[in-house]
Phi, psi and omega in degrees: 000132179279125180243339179292121188294320180297314179296321180296317181294324178298319179291334184270358182296339180273019184303324183295343178262003179295149172300141182274174179237132174281091190298336177299334186261359174287134182306140187302324182286347180254346190298315182299317179294320178299312182297324179295315179297317181298315180297323180294316179296316180296321178296322180296321183277319191264358181226170179263013180296138181293149183300316179302323179294318179297314181299320180293319182295322185256009174067041181239143171283149182299320180296320178295323181297315178298320180298318180294318180298317180293325175299320179298327184276345179297147181274134175280166177294344177278002177091356180253159175298154175297327176058218182297340178301325183289349180270352177292123180306134179068014176284128183273128178279345173260171183299130182288138177265126180289145173290165179301321183292318178296319177298321179298314181293325177292324181286325181237082182303333181294332176293317178297315180299319180293319178300316181290323177298314181294321184286319184263008179059036179283141177203154176279162180299126180086354181278138178260121179223149176294137184266137178052059179295143177287162177303321181298316180291321179297320179295319177300317178295322178300314180297318179299320179292326177298318179294318180297327180281359176086018177289128184289152180295341178268001180258159174290137009262357185291340182280347181275161184295318184261003181058042177061033182299314180297322179294321177296315180297320179296320179295318180293323177295324176294323176297320180296320181292322186267352180226064187298314183294317179296324178291321178295331181297341178293342187250020172106171184295324182296316179295322179296314180300315181292326179292322182284325189238104176278169180099163182247154174286124184252146178283165180300322181293324178292324180295317185290349180276354180291123179237339181279128180305137176067013173293323176213137175234160178239143179234143173197169176238150183213136177279130182286133183275068178200148174276141185228140181259159175231127175257122181218161180248129179288163177301338179276355178097004180275136180267130184231145174232129180205169183270159174243170175295156176305144185254169184257145164246127176252139185211157177234128182239142176277124184295319186292321188244355182066014179285136173277119185274329182181167181207171178208137175263123178258123184266355178280168182296326175226147179275150185240182178299329177300318181290323177298316179297321180295322178295317177299316179300314182293333179282341182260316182286146181303133178279150174228142178299147178278160170275106188280138180248345180284123179303140177073355178268124181208160178281140172289159179299134179069010177277150178160191178258154185306321184293345179263325188262338183238113185305322182293345183267359177290124181061028179290144179234157187255167181271324184215140178239129178254131174209174179275178184265039174297151185302318181297324181291328185269004179302145184304318184293326177292315179301314181294321179297315181293320184283309189266332183265303178286326179079030181249164171270161181236149180229098180257359178073167179290159179302135177069003177223068183294146178294135179285122182259085190298319188286318180290325177294319179294323178298314180298321179297318178295319180299319179290311185298318184259004183225271190300321184285357174263355175290152181287348179254022183294147174262358181071177181279350180181178184296336182263002180288122181296342178281347183295131177260119183297328180257037184300325179296315180295322179295316180301320180289316184298317182265003178052050177278096186250183189301319181300322179294316179298321180296315180296315179300315180299317181298317180292316180302314182290321178301320182280333175300320182291343180246022179254130180302140178245137178296326180289347178252027181053041175085358177274162176271158177306318181291324178296316179297315180299313181296315181300316184289327175292318179296334179279001175102009177285117191284141177245123175284143179239151177294129180305149183303322183286359178250007188269001179293141182304324182303321190285339182293336186239024186270132170234155181257131176228154181250133179225159178257136177291127180255164179157160181207106184290332180291336178255005179073021181267115181289159181299144179202165173249135179254119182223120178050049173081007184225142176277141177237136183214165162214175185299321181294315184296311185293342181254014180232084185293336181296346179280347180301129181093348180282148175276132181236140176262127179255128171267106189253124171276100186294346178280336180206100187257028171294329181231151171225155177252128187253141177227152171283168185296336179277000178101348180285150189276138171264322178132184180276129176253140184247138177295136182280158177069204181293343180298336183271003185264316190247144178304132170201147183270169175299321179298318179291321177300316180295322178296317180296315180297322179295316178296321179294316180293330179276358179079015182276336173225157178231132184234118174275164182301324184276355185265152180273111183296331181289319178293320178297320178295318178300314179296323178299316180296320180292321180293335183252018185287000173293337177273131185298322179298320179293327178294323175299316180296321179296314179298317180296317181298312184292321179291323178296321179297317178295317181298317181296321179300322181285313186289326180261008176053055182265133175281141180282121178224157178293331185280318192259353183221144181281149177291132181261129187297332183288344177268002181296136182300323180298319180292321179300319178295318179299319180294323179293320181292335184266009183301322181297321177298315182298321182296320179292319185283337184253349184296326179293322177298318182301323182285342189244013175288105179205154184228000000 
């Protein structure tokens, strides 16, 4: 054991390269102690505070502190120091020995599968199974399955007096702890709804009493009332212009000040959990003005979003978010992001009775009345709206009113909405109210610096089993959404085969995933094999490609780029309006990813985007006069 402090500090200088710990997965009863130990070690390395002072501040004995530091420096079997992993209470620095029950489940996976089926009421279509089996009944079924699998009466667990009854109960209790929503589903729809959606239904009068900024925000999506064109180039090089389905605007508004915090345009026919996450991301990360291309369209002085104009609003996060119970909003990844990443409560209202979000609905109405419905390609608010243009599709094509124009208009409209006086704010603008209340000492929570990475905004956790077969020469790997993921450590550690691994997946870009063991310690970055690891693509796009491949609509060889094949498929099928929406969304997402992940454009790593085509750029320049005529009336009438 190293006791010399100078030598110890020299060895600890590499702390920044230590494997990290997924603190969300540290058992709740150990987390506080772990964080205390971690803070003590960091204070010892990063400050000049004397060791006795550190030990006193964090409640540690000096001998225990040295023991923890030396545990951190020990080498793991993966060749790296144990690092912060060694600070997890009861974490074994030597190889963990499985209990008899864990060994049994690893040896007979069908026993594990049967236990989970019985506990979570899983069944195949048409299968008859007892609903909500008691622990006693599940154990009886477990014993029957042991006999069916040929386990001898002299072997564990049949050789024990209770037939591993306590171990079964302990395993089921662990399932309940780690699968709360699925466990709540055993007790009916009402329990499921309450488990998924925290927060209370509030009356209109209670909502209007909110005065502290970001105490409560509202989220919703709205289809824009305008026809929009898409200019694209076919794989043969022909340029085509046609309309797409109406697109969505998703937005988040602060209830107290009416400030719009952020928005996102969804180009697909329906918005998904990916779009909800992007809207959340845009509401938290600092906004920047767009480079406007529409002649005569410009931002008014001091117009913008709070995160750009008010320093305290950069990476600001809210306490509660209200939204409806749309499927995309209730997706697990959205729930987990709001709860664990943003750290807010959610209010989705009871099933079939969504909470009325008065402020966001009023904002959308204002946006339409003073913005989109004044475009010459507007579809109006309905078939009887006198502003509705019957030939709106033809107008959109003729004037080439495409997605980029709608995006620029939206950005300007929202920027000016935040600087427009509201009667409900006694004539002040949302930004003025927000600034005044912050200056009066109303505190704004901000996202911690270590959570501001682009990767973390779209991360969900999934569990996978390490695969491999030494008799067939198959090295260990993780299989995720039809693709193998590996790194040097994984492929060279056969003992990991059969182990459960937690993947932190950035659903916005799944070329890479970060892998952790079940105790929270890090395995490392895993890379998708083959061409899948080269080009940006989201989980949603991967699933679309796999679905087309399984249906025989596309064929992908090992040497071919699946992202390019998917892009070509969308262009070849762009005669269909739904496909044009997908094409527009795909191409815009590719451009967005290059900017957000700071990707250099190369022939090898990125697909050519039709909007960057020189011919299209020329076409856009030639049509500037049309745009000026079609948008000048809108420019004169932007008011709230």
